[in-house]
N, C-alpha and C positions, 0 to 999 in steps of 0.2 A: 214038410211041416211040423219037424221037428226043430227044424232051423229057423223058423218065424215065431213056434212057439219063444222057444230061447230068448225072442229080443223084444217081444209083446210083454214078456211076462213081468219082469221087471222096472218095466214102465208102467204099467200097472196097479202095481206094485207103488210103486210113487207116486200116481197120481190119487190114490187113495188115503195115502197118510199126508196128503196136504189139505185134504177137505178135512179127516179125522181131526188133523189141527186147528184147521178153520174153528170150524164144528167146537169144538174147546174153546178155544178164542172167544167167538161168540157168546158159549154160554156162563163164562165168568162175570161175576158181580163186578158194575163199575164201582171205583174207590169213592169217599164221600169227598166231599171240597170243604178245607177246611179254612175259613176268613185268618188271614193272619193279627194277631196279637201284639198291639203298643206295648212295649216294657216301658213301664212308669220308672221317674227316677227319684228314689226317697233321698231327699232330706229333712233337714233341721229346723222348726220354726219355733217364733218365739213373737206376743203380741206390743202392740203397740200400747203404751201405759204414760198419764201423765199425773204430771206433776208441778207445785209451786214452786220454784226457785228464784234463787236473786242468784243472777247470771253473774263467769267470773268468768274472766279472758286470762289465758296463758300466754306467757311471754319469758322472751330472755335479757338479760345483762349483764356486761360488767358491771362492778362496784366503782364509783370512782370518789375522792375529797371532792367534797362540795368547794373546799380551799384550799390552793396550794401556789405556794409561791416561793421564788428559787431568793434565798437569804444574799443581798450585797454589802458592801460597806460602804458608807458614805464618805467616811473620815481614810486618811491614809496614816499609815504607822506599821508597829509589830507587836505582831499576837504577842501579850502575854501570856494568858490563860485561854481555857480550853476547859468547856463543866464536860462532865462525864453524861450529861443526858442528851452531849452533843454528840450524838454515834449509830450511824447506820440500824434501823429500827427502837432508837432507845425512847423514852417519853419524857414529854417538859410540861412544864404550865403558862402562864404567861408571864409570870416572875423572875422565871429562870431567866440569866444570862449570860447566853448559849458561847457567846467567846466575848473576850476581854482585849482591847487593843491599847497600848502604851499613850493615855493621855497629861505626860507631863508636859509637851508642848501645847496642848491646849491648856491647861490650867495658865501657864505664863498668858496664853494671849489672855483670857480670860482681867488677870492680875493687868495688865496693855490697856485693855480695853476699861478694866473700873477709873483709871487714871486719866481716860482722854473725857471717858463721862465727865471729872470732876472738873478739867479743866474748860471744857463746853461749858457746866454750870455757872463758873467762877467769870466767862467771857460774857457769859449771861446777862449775867449780875450786873457785869461792869457799863454795859453794853448799856440796861436796865439804866442806869444813878445816871450814866451820863446825858440820856432821852430824858429826863428832869430835868439835870443840870440848865439841858439846850433851853427847855422846853420856859423856866423860871427866866433864865437871862434873856430869853426873846420878848417875853410878857416887859419884865423888864424896863426896855432903851427903847426896843421897839412893835409899841404894843398895837398900833394903827396898822402894822401889813400885817398879810398874812405870808405866816414863813412858809419855808418848802418842807417837804417832805425829810431832805435830806439834812436840814438846819433840825432838824427836830430830833434828830439820830434815829428814826424808825428803819429805816432798810440797813442800818448796822442792827436793831434788836431784832429785825427777821433773819440777820443771816446769823447771829448769835445762835438763837432757836433753830434752827433748821442745822448748825450744828450742832446741838447735845442731840436732837432726833438721830440723827445718823451716829454720834459718839454711843449713844444706849444700842441703835442696832447694833453696833457692830457689840457691840457687852453680849445683848443677847443672841448672836453669830455663835459670839466663842462660846456660851454656859451650852449651847448645843454643841457643839461641838465635842463639850468632856462626854454629856450623854450621849452620842453617838458613840462614842469607843465602848458602849457597851451594849451586844447585839442581844436585841430580845425582839419577840415577836405577841404583837394584840390578842394571841388565842394557844390555848392548849392544843396540842402536837404530837406527833412523830415526826420524825428524821427518817428520809429517802435516801440522801446520800452526804454527805460527807468531803469538802474539794479545799480545806486548808489544813493546816498542820502549827504544831507550834512553836514558838519564833521568827515565824515564816512576816515578809513585810508583804503587806498588799496595797494599794493603792485602791481610791476611792472610785467605784466600780467592779470590783475586784468580785465575781463570786464564789459564796462562801458555801455554799452547800442548798437543798434542799428540804421545804419540811410540808406538811399538809395538817390540815387541822383537825381534830377525831369531835368535835362540836356534833359534826351531822355527817351523812354521807350521802350519795346520792345515787340512782342507776337508770341508766337511760332503756327504754324501750320501746323497742319497734312494735306497731300494729295497725289493723289496716283500715280502713273507712270503715270497713262495714264493723270493722271489732270497734272502734272510737263512740260509734253510734250508736252501738248494744250496751257503753258504760254509759250512754246520754251526757257525753263529753262533748264541746263542743272546741274546735282549734282557738287558740290563744289562751285557753281555761285559764287564770291563776287559781289558786285555793284560800280561802281566809283560812288562819295559822287551826292547825290540829283538826280542819274540816274536810279536807278532799277523801276521795273514796282509799279505801283501806286495801294493802297489798303485804300478802304474805309472800316472804322468799325462802328458797328451800334451797342446800345443796347436799353435796356427798361429802364427806373427809373419811376417808378411808370406809372405813364397815360403821360410822356413823350417821346419819343423817341430821340437820341441824335445818332450823329456823330461823325468823328472823319477823318483823313487821315495822311496817311501817306506810307513808301514806302519797299517794298523789297530789305534790302541788301545782305542777303547768303542763300546760299542752305546745307542743312548738306552731305558731303561726302560718307557717309554711307545710309543704309535702316536700320529703326528699328527690331533688330531680333524678338522682339513679336509682333507688329500691319504690318508689312509688310510696313509701310508708311515712305514715306519722310518726314521731317520735314522742310519747309521753314522761316526764320526771318525777319519779318518786323518790320522798327522802326519810333516811333513818336516824332520829333523834339518838346520840350518844351510843352510838353502834361499840363501842370499848370495853362500857361501860354499862348503861344499866339496860341497852337496847340488846347485850353479851345474849349469848343462846345459852344458859348455864355455866357461861367464860368463855365461850367461842367466838370473837368478834366476827362482826361482817367485816370482813378483813378488805380496805381497798385492794382492787385487783384479782378479786374472786369473780367467778363467772356465776349465776345464781338464776334458776326460775323461778320465774315472776306469775303470782297469780291477783289479777284486779278483780276485789269484788263488786260486784255494779250497785247500783243505788236503790232499786225498786227491784221488790220481786213480780212475776212475771207466771202462767201457767203456759207451759211447753211439755211438745209431744218428745216422747224420751222411748228410744229405742237403742240395743245393744251396737256396739261398736262397728262388728261380723256383720253388721246386717248392709250398711253402706256400703255402695260401690261406683266408682268412677268419680267420686268425690258428691256427686248428688242424685245417686238412683239407687231406687230401691224395687228386691223383688216382693211383691205382695204375691200371697197364695189366697183366693178367696174360695166362695164359698162350695166353687164345683171343681177345686181342687187345680184352678187352670191357674198359669203366671201371666200376674200384669204387673208391667217394669213403669215403674213411676219415675218422675223428677219432683226432687224434695227440697225446700228449703231452712240449710241447715244452717242452725245460728251456733253451735261450736262443737267442739270434738273433745273427749279425754280418751285413755288407753281402754274404759269400759263400756261407755255408752256415749249416743250422739244425742243432742237437743234440737230436734225441731219445730220450725213454725208453723206449715200447711205441706201438703204433699197426701197426706195418709189419716186414717179416721183409731180412737183408743179403740184397744178392741182386734183388730186385723194384724192378721199373722203376716209376719215378714219373716224371708228365708235369711238363714245365718250360717248357712254350711254353702259348700262352692256347688255353682248348680254350672255343668259345663253345658256351651253352645244354647246359653237360657233364650232364648225368642219367647215373645208374646203372645200369651196365648196357648202354650204350650200344661201337658198333663203330666199331676206332682202327683207322689206319695208324699206330706206331711208327717213329721214326727214332732211332734210336743218337747218343749226344749223340757217338762215337765217328766218326758221319758228322759233324759238323758241323764236328768241327775237322781232319779230311782237306781239308774243303774248302778251311777256310781255308786250310790251309798251301801248295793247288797254286795258289790264287791268288795268295800270294807271291813 
């Protein structure tokens, strides 16, 4: 009996403990279930504004001379003098004799040509006198017969006249050769390179150097067809003097920013086959003189940024540059703080703002901060741009 109690007692205690635990567990209150909350993404927004502007298109290009030529000699001889203005980078005007070639032989040729002219004039007078005598003689002796042209000395007169014209042409050429010994150009310019030295013997066709005109320079600017349409410029456009669209050029030299002003003078009549762009040409008058920026010229070879001003003003939508995504997308935050991903029509962009023609409305809020994993309809927490400015002011 005692042995039975020793075995049953522990089992009974274990069973009673299990019932007690189950009873306590059953009496424990059920925990309340909480709905998971969505964590909203905070982002900065700014309002869409409207402005009346004159559209400006930006481009870049290299300054090139409007006129650039290779100097060549048209006569043969020794170089007897070279102007100080004929040096790389030097300035000259249209009256400057850059190079002088020995003209002794050519002056001698002029004297000989003058002698031939005198001889030809005498020959013509002689044949004219002979023609008169032959005509008088024929009339006296054979007045009833029609004389031949040769009998009246007409061919001889024609030959003498031709000889005189040829002699005068030779004299003119001889005098031209004398003037050609002085190398000049018909414009004010600068020297690019010098390829001849004092005392050098040169022949006709020898290249002596390269020069360009400083009366004006040109900048060739690439534009897309959309930009050309925005400027209201047709292909093949030719501007009247002083009436083309204004172009503002700028570039940095050291720590200084310099600006110049010119005008569009023409557009290409074809599309570049490689780049698919259309080139317009802008001109700056007197870039080394009155057109310079406080003495700094718009020098040939400079790479400049150009802003072409439009002709007519128009009303456009303006958003911050940070609001534009993937070239033509904008994240709009609606009145319910939901994200609306839209496509917009971009007119132009700059470092600070984007001009739009459609896609958003004035007063709508657009996101200007990064939105990771953005999707249409997602809830966000917009923060006005004015809050950013207020925080910056309070920190100062």
